[in-house]
BALOBA-1460 file (C-alpha; in Angstrom, 3 decimals):
// residues 214
<rec num="1" residu="m" x="76.463" y="86.653" z="88.395"/>
<rec num="2" residu="f" x="80.092" y="87.034" z="89.497"/>
<rec num="3" residu="l" x="82.429" y="84.962" z="87.351"/>
<rec num="4" residu="v" x="85.961" y="83.812" z="88.112"/>
<rec num="5" residu="w" x="87.351" y="81.673" z="85.283"/>
<rec num="6" residu="p" x="89.825" y="79.215" z="86.866"/>
<rec num="7" residu="f" x="91.228" y="77.646" z="83.696"/>
<rec num="8" residu="l" x="94.169" y="78.370" z="81.391"/>
<rec num="9" residu="t" x="92.022" y="78.201" z="78.268"/>
<rec num="10" residu="s" x="88.707" y="79.800" z="77.278"/>
<rec num="11" residu="e" x="87.496" y="76.477" z="75.869"/>
<rec num="12" residu="g" x="83.910" y="75.902" z="76.959"/>
<rec num="13" residu="a" x="83.415" y="79.516" z="78.008"/>
<rec num="14" residu="q" x="80.794" y="80.269" z="75.354"/>
<rec num="15" residu="d" x="78.614" y="77.423" z="76.610"/>
<rec num="16" residu="v" x="79.013" y="78.626" z="80.184"/>
<rec num="17" residu="l" x="78.095" y="82.174" z="79.205"/>
<rec num="18" residu="a" x="75.042" y="80.933" z="77.319"/>
<rec num="19" residu="t" x="73.904" y="79.078" z="80.440"/>
<rec num="20" residu="i" x="74.464" y="82.174" z="82.568"/>
<rec num="21" residu="a" x="72.461" y="84.269" z="80.100"/>
<rec num="22" residu="g" x="69.517" y="81.944" z="80.645"/>
<rec num="23" residu="s" x="69.205" y="82.903" z="84.292"/>
<rec num="24" residu="a" x="71.071" y="86.166" z="84.850"/>
<rec num="25" residu="r" x="70.903" y="89.636" z="83.385"/>
<rec num="26" residu="r" x="74.229" y="91.111" z="84.472"/>
<rec num="27" residu="l" x="77.646" y="89.498" z="84.657"/>
<rec num="28" residu="v" x="80.643" y="90.747" z="86.642"/>
<rec num="29" residu="y" x="83.915" y="89.179" z="85.520"/>
<rec num="30" residu="l" x="87.182" y="89.166" z="87.483"/>
<rec num="31" residu="s" x="89.920" y="89.959" z="84.975"/>
<rec num="32" residu="s" x="93.470" y="91.274" z="85.290"/>
<rec num="33" residu="s" x="94.907" y="94.776" z="85.266"/>
<rec num="34" residu="g" x="97.513" y="93.433" z="82.838"/>
<rec num="35" residu="v" x="94.891" y="93.549" z="80.080"/>
<rec num="36" residu="n" x="95.288" y="97.086" z="78.825"/>
<rec num="37" residu="e" x="96.204" y="99.207" z="75.835"/>
<rec num="38" residu="d" x="99.809" y="98.007" z="75.976"/>
<rec num="39" residu="a" x="100.082" y="95.149" z="73.483"/>
<rec num="40" residu="g" x="102.642" y="93.451" z="75.714"/>
<rec num="41" residu="w" x="99.841" y="91.443" z="77.337"/>
<rec num="42" residu="r" x="99.542" y="89.370" z="74.178"/>
<rec num="43" residu="t" x="102.655" y="87.351" z="75.064"/>
<rec num="44" residu="d" x="101.515" y="86.595" z="78.619"/>
<rec num="45" residu="p" x="99.284" y="83.492" z="78.771"/>
<rec num="46" residu="i" x="97.288" y="84.650" z="81.793"/>
<rec num="47" residu="y" x="96.703" y="88.132" z="80.430"/>
<rec num="48" residu="r" x="95.853" y="86.678" z="77.034"/>
<rec num="49" residu="l" x="93.276" y="84.364" z="78.576"/>
<rec num="50" residu="h" x="91.590" y="87.241" z="80.402"/>
<rec num="51" residu="a" x="91.501" y="89.270" z="77.187"/>
<rec num="52" residu="e" x="89.842" y="86.373" z="75.371"/>
<rec num="53" residu="m" x="87.283" y="86.015" z="78.151"/>
<rec num="54" residu="e" x="86.517" y="89.728" z="78.094"/>
<rec num="55" residu="s" x="85.851" y="89.544" z="74.344"/>
<rec num="56" residu="l" x="83.526" y="86.548" z="74.753"/>
<rec num="57" residu="i" x="81.640" y="88.259" z="77.561"/>
<rec num="58" residu="k" x="81.166" y="91.439" z="75.563"/>
<rec num="59" residu="a" x="79.712" y="89.392" z="72.713"/>
<rec num="60" residu="s" x="77.446" y="87.318" z="74.970"/>
<rec num="61" residu="g" x="74.439" y="89.635" z="75.056"/>
<rec num="62" residu="l" x="74.676" y="89.985" z="78.838"/>
<rec num="63" residu="e" x="75.029" y="93.293" z="80.616"/>
<rec num="64" residu="w" x="78.606" y="93.136" z="81.805"/>
<rec num="65" residu="t" x="81.104" y="94.791" z="84.090"/>
<rec num="66" residu="i" x="84.796" y="93.929" z="83.996"/>
<rec num="67" residu="l" x="86.916" y="94.146" z="87.160"/>
<rec num="68" residu="r" x="90.588" y="94.238" z="86.183"/>
<rec num="69" residu="a" x="92.364" y="93.491" z="89.440"/>
<rec num="70" residu="d" x="96.045" y="93.951" z="90.137"/>
<rec num="71" residu="t" x="97.942" y="91.207" z="91.986"/>
<rec num="72" residu="i" x="95.557" y="89.878" z="94.644"/>
<rec num="73" residu="a" x="97.057" y="89.804" z="98.128"/>
<rec num="74" residu="s" x="95.734" y="86.352" z="98.988"/>
<rec num="75" residu="n" x="98.277" y="84.866" z="96.557"/>
<rec num="76" residu="a" x="100.771" y="85.366" z="99.400"/>
<rec num="77" residu="l" x="99.051" y="82.615" z="101.384"/>
<rec num="78" residu="g" x="101.021" y="80.223" z="99.195"/>
<rec num="79" residu="w" x="104.116" y="81.249" z="101.165"/>
<rec num="80" residu="a" x="102.724" y="80.085" z="104.503"/>
<rec num="81" residu="g" x="104.529" y="76.747" z="104.522"/>
<rec num="82" residu="q" x="107.928" y="78.285" z="103.812"/>
<rec num="83" residu="i" x="107.408" y="80.996" z="106.410"/>
<rec num="84" residu="r" x="106.439" y="78.513" z="109.106"/>
<rec num="85" residu="q" x="109.366" y="76.271" z="108.185"/>
<rec num="86" residu="d" x="112.345" y="78.615" z="108.252"/>
<rec num="87" residu="g" x="111.179" y="82.175" z="107.676"/>
<rec num="88" residu="v" x="112.519" y="82.371" z="104.120"/>
<rec num="89" residu="v" x="110.287" y="82.723" z="101.071"/>
<rec num="90" residu="r" x="112.054" y="81.429" z="97.986"/>
<rec num="91" residu="g" x="110.782" y="82.192" z="94.516"/>
<rec num="92" residu="p" x="111.496" y="83.885" z="91.196"/>
<rec num="93" residu="g" x="111.699" y="87.639" z="91.025"/>
<rec num="94" residu="i" x="108.479" y="89.372" z="90.018"/>
<rec num="95" residu="a" x="108.195" y="93.112" z="89.510"/>
<rec num="96" residu="p" x="106.386" y="95.155" z="92.183"/>
<rec num="97" residu="t" x="102.711" y="96.019" z="91.735"/>
<rec num="98" residu="a" x="99.966" y="97.725" z="93.742"/>
<rec num="99" residu="v" x="98.755" y="94.543" z="95.458"/>
<rec num="100" residu="v" x="95.006" y="94.622" z="96.192"/>
<rec num="101" residu="h" x="93.298" y="93.093" z="99.238"/>
<rec num="102" residu="q" x="90.796" y="90.441" z="98.152"/>
<rec num="103" residu="a" x="88.216" y="91.949" z="100.513"/>
<rec num="104" residu="d" x="88.310" y="95.119" z="98.424"/>
<rec num="105" residu="v" x="87.742" y="93.128" z="95.252"/>
<rec num="106" residu="a" x="84.795" y="91.420" z="96.947"/>
<rec num="107" residu="a" x="83.379" y="94.729" z="98.167"/>
<rec num="108" residu="v" x="83.453" y="96.172" z="94.659"/>
<rec num="109" residu="a" x="82.005" y="92.988" z="93.173"/>
<rec num="110" residu="a" x="79.119" y="93.149" z="95.660"/>
<rec num="111" residu="r" x="78.188" y="96.700" z="94.664"/>
<rec num="112" residu="v" x="78.479" y="96.859" z="90.900"/>
<rec num="113" residu="p" x="75.704" y="94.385" z="89.950"/>
<rec num="114" residu="t" x="72.986" y="96.555" z="91.461"/>
<rec num="115" residu="g" x="74.632" y="99.973" z="91.276"/>
<rec num="116" residu="d" x="74.047" y="102.552" z="88.574"/>
<rec num="117" residu="g" x="76.635" y="103.345" z="85.918"/>
<rec num="118" residu="h" x="78.512" y="100.047" z="85.958"/>
<rec num="119" residu="a" x="76.938" y="98.255" z="83.006"/>
<rec num="120" residu="g" x="79.492" y="98.202" z="80.193"/>
<rec num="121" residu="a" x="82.220" y="99.561" z="82.477"/>
<rec num="122" residu="t" x="85.748" y="98.302" z="83.031"/>
<rec num="123" residu="h" x="87.105" y="99.066" z="86.496"/>
<rec num="124" residu="v" x="90.795" y="98.703" z="87.403"/>
<rec num="125" residu="l" x="91.297" y="97.729" z="91.041"/>
<rec num="126" residu="t" x="94.587" y="98.216" z="92.878"/>
<rec num="127" residu="g" x="95.841" y="98.615" z="96.386"/>
<rec num="128" residu="p" x="97.073" y="102.024" z="97.594"/>
<rec num="129" residu="h" x="100.804" y="101.252" z="97.366"/>
<rec num="130" residu="v" x="103.201" y="99.459" z="95.033"/>
<rec num="131" residu="v" x="104.809" y="96.583" z="96.970"/>
<rec num="132" residu="s" x="107.597" y="94.209" z="95.987"/>
<rec num="133" residu="r" x="107.692" y="90.541" z="96.934"/>
<rec num="134" residu="a" x="110.418" y="91.298" z="99.462"/>
<rec num="135" residu="g" x="108.254" y="94.084" z="100.862"/>
<rec num="136" residu="q" x="105.279" y="91.760" z="101.225"/>
<rec num="137" residu="v" x="107.391" y="89.212" z="103.081"/>
<rec num="138" residu="r" x="108.755" y="91.921" z="105.392"/>
<rec num="139" residu="l" x="105.248" y="93.146" z="106.215"/>
<rec num="140" residu="i" x="104.077" y="89.613" z="106.974"/>
<rec num="141" residu="g" x="107.060" y="89.303" z="109.313"/>
<rec num="142" residu="e" x="106.065" y="92.485" z="111.110"/>
<rec num="143" residu="a" x="102.515" y="91.166" z="111.473"/>
<rec num="144" residu="i" x="103.657" y="87.919" z="113.114"/>
<rec num="145" residu="g" x="106.571" y="89.374" z="115.060"/>
<rec num="146" residu="r" x="109.306" y="87.413" z="113.285"/>
<rec num="147" residu="p" x="112.050" y="88.546" z="110.895"/>
<rec num="148" residu="l" x="111.375" y="87.072" z="107.456"/>
<rec num="149" residu="r" x="113.169" y="87.471" z="104.154"/>
<rec num="150" residu="f" x="112.594" y="86.842" z="100.477"/>
<rec num="151" residu="e" x="115.248" y="84.896" z="98.585"/>
<rec num="152" residu="e" x="115.105" y="85.187" z="94.815"/>
<rec num="153" residu="v" x="115.815" y="81.993" z="92.900"/>
<rec num="154" residu="p" x="116.575" y="81.624" z="89.175"/>
<rec num="155" residu="v" x="113.613" y="81.001" z="86.912"/>
<rec num="156" residu="e" x="114.912" y="77.598" z="85.832"/>
<rec num="157" residu="a" x="115.262" y="76.487" z="89.449"/>
<rec num="158" residu="a" x="111.723" y="77.659" z="90.148"/>
<rec num="159" residu="r" x="110.481" y="75.755" z="87.103"/>
<rec num="160" residu="e" x="112.164" y="72.542" z="88.245"/>
<rec num="161" residu="r" x="110.721" y="72.895" z="91.746"/>
<rec num="162" residu="m" x="107.162" y="73.498" z="90.545"/>
<rec num="163" residu="l" x="107.308" y="70.584" z="88.112"/>
<rec num="164" residu="a" x="108.712" y="68.346" z="90.847"/>
<rec num="165" residu="d" x="105.796" y="69.387" z="93.063"/>
<rec num="166" residu="g" x="103.465" y="67.979" z="90.423"/>
<rec num="167" residu="r" x="102.117" y="71.157" z="88.873"/>
<rec num="168" residu="p" x="101.018" y="70.789" z="85.237"/>
<rec num="169" residu="p" x="103.624" y="72.137" z="82.784"/>
<rec num="170" residu="a" x="101.146" y="74.578" z="81.207"/>
<rec num="171" residu="l" x="100.376" y="76.057" z="84.622"/>
<rec num="172" residu="v" x="104.068" y="76.311" z="85.475"/>
<rec num="173" residu="e" x="104.813" y="78.243" z="82.281"/>
<rec num="174" residu="a" x="101.838" y="80.533" z="82.830"/>
<rec num="175" residu="l" x="102.992" y="81.323" z="86.365"/>
<rec num="176" residu="l" x="106.583" y="81.910" z="85.288"/>
<rec num="177" residu="a" x="105.448" y="84.331" z="82.605"/>
<rec num="178" residu="s" x="104.921" y="86.782" z="85.477"/>
<rec num="179" residu="t" x="108.706" y="87.028" z="85.843"/>
<rec num="180" residu="r" x="108.805" y="88.840" z="82.487"/>
<rec num="181" residu="r" x="106.257" y="91.464" z="83.431"/>
<rec num="182" residu="p" x="107.535" y="95.017" z="83.878"/>
<rec num="183" residu="r" x="107.140" y="96.962" z="87.099"/>
<rec num="184" residu="s" x="103.738" y="98.591" z="87.368"/>
<rec num="185" residu="d" x="103.348" y="101.865" z="89.257"/>
<rec num="186" residu="l" x="99.632" y="102.025" z="88.483"/>
<rec num="187" residu="v" x="97.548" y="102.986" z="91.525"/>
<rec num="188" residu="t" x="93.847" y="103.724" z="91.113"/>
<rec num="189" residu="s" x="91.208" y="105.159" z="93.437"/>
<rec num="190" residu="t" x="88.499" y="102.887" z="92.043"/>
<rec num="191" residu="v" x="87.970" y="100.919" z="95.254"/>
<rec num="192" residu="e" x="87.257" y="104.084" z="97.222"/>
<rec num="193" residu="q" x="85.091" y="105.565" z="94.480"/>
<rec num="194" residu="i" x="82.835" y="102.507" z="94.408"/>
<rec num="195" residu="t" x="82.830" y="101.401" z="98.049"/>
<rec num="196" residu="g" x="83.230" y="104.737" z="99.801"/>
<rec num="197" residu="r" x="86.318" y="103.607" z="101.745"/>
<rec num="198" residu="p" x="90.019" y="103.656" z="100.847"/>
<rec num="199" residu="a" x="91.636" y="100.497" z="99.539"/>
<rec num="200" residu="r" x="93.287" y="98.423" z="102.251"/>
<rec num="201" residu="t" x="97.076" y="98.270" z="102.414"/>
<rec num="202" residu="f" x="99.128" y="95.091" z="102.247"/>
<rec num="203" residu="r" x="100.116" y="95.819" z="105.848"/>
<rec num="204" residu="q" x="96.444" y="95.519" z="106.760"/>
<rec num="205" residu="w" x="96.168" y="92.299" z="104.755"/>
<rec num="206" residu="a" x="99.136" y="90.830" z="106.604"/>
<rec num="207" residu="a" x="97.569" y="91.723" z="109.955"/>
<rec num="208" residu="d" x="94.250" y="90.207" z="108.866"/>
<rec num="209" residu="h" x="95.924" y="86.920" z="107.914"/>
<rec num="210" residu="a" x="98.758" y="86.702" z="110.436"/>
<rec num="211" residu="d" x="97.473" y="83.444" z="111.918"/>
<rec num="212" residu="a" x="97.964" y="81.692" z="108.569"/>
<rec num="213" residu="f" x="101.730" y="82.269" z="108.836"/>
<rec num="214" residu="r" x="102.354" y="81.426" z="112.488"/>
């Protein structure tokens, strides 16, 4: 079983895990690379949720494998409307990370349930390069043949915009917590070690998804 937990609380997770245990032997959980030995994750609601889920999974009796993914490239699809409108992506500043192509996450997730040596393992998945938000926008522009730019907006302005768009306040605060995260220069070779091929670059991701931004 491959589990993505799409909520901001672990409420109900024990019941879900008990149901999974009734029909599956091994569980692969998509967590976050922000859950690590640095106690700073404890103040980040998204990281804290993933840490809670990891603890529940480890206590569930299932064979488990944790995939701690860095920023997933498909998050950038949320910029498509702004890019099509005027070529400017507006948002709060978030520190650069080694953005990982979702196809690489999927490839790893497809291999670990039946592969040897993954039970009880925690794998950290990243892309091959650290990329800023501005860098991601530039690479999308190159993929679609248009000059694009990223315009940083103050956190309070971003909060007001997201609330006005109808997003729940708890979700807004969880998303804005990412603005307090430090830059991460972590780059792993885990994708290549497990799949046998190098992790895809964000440039490749942009080329793969160019039509979404045109």
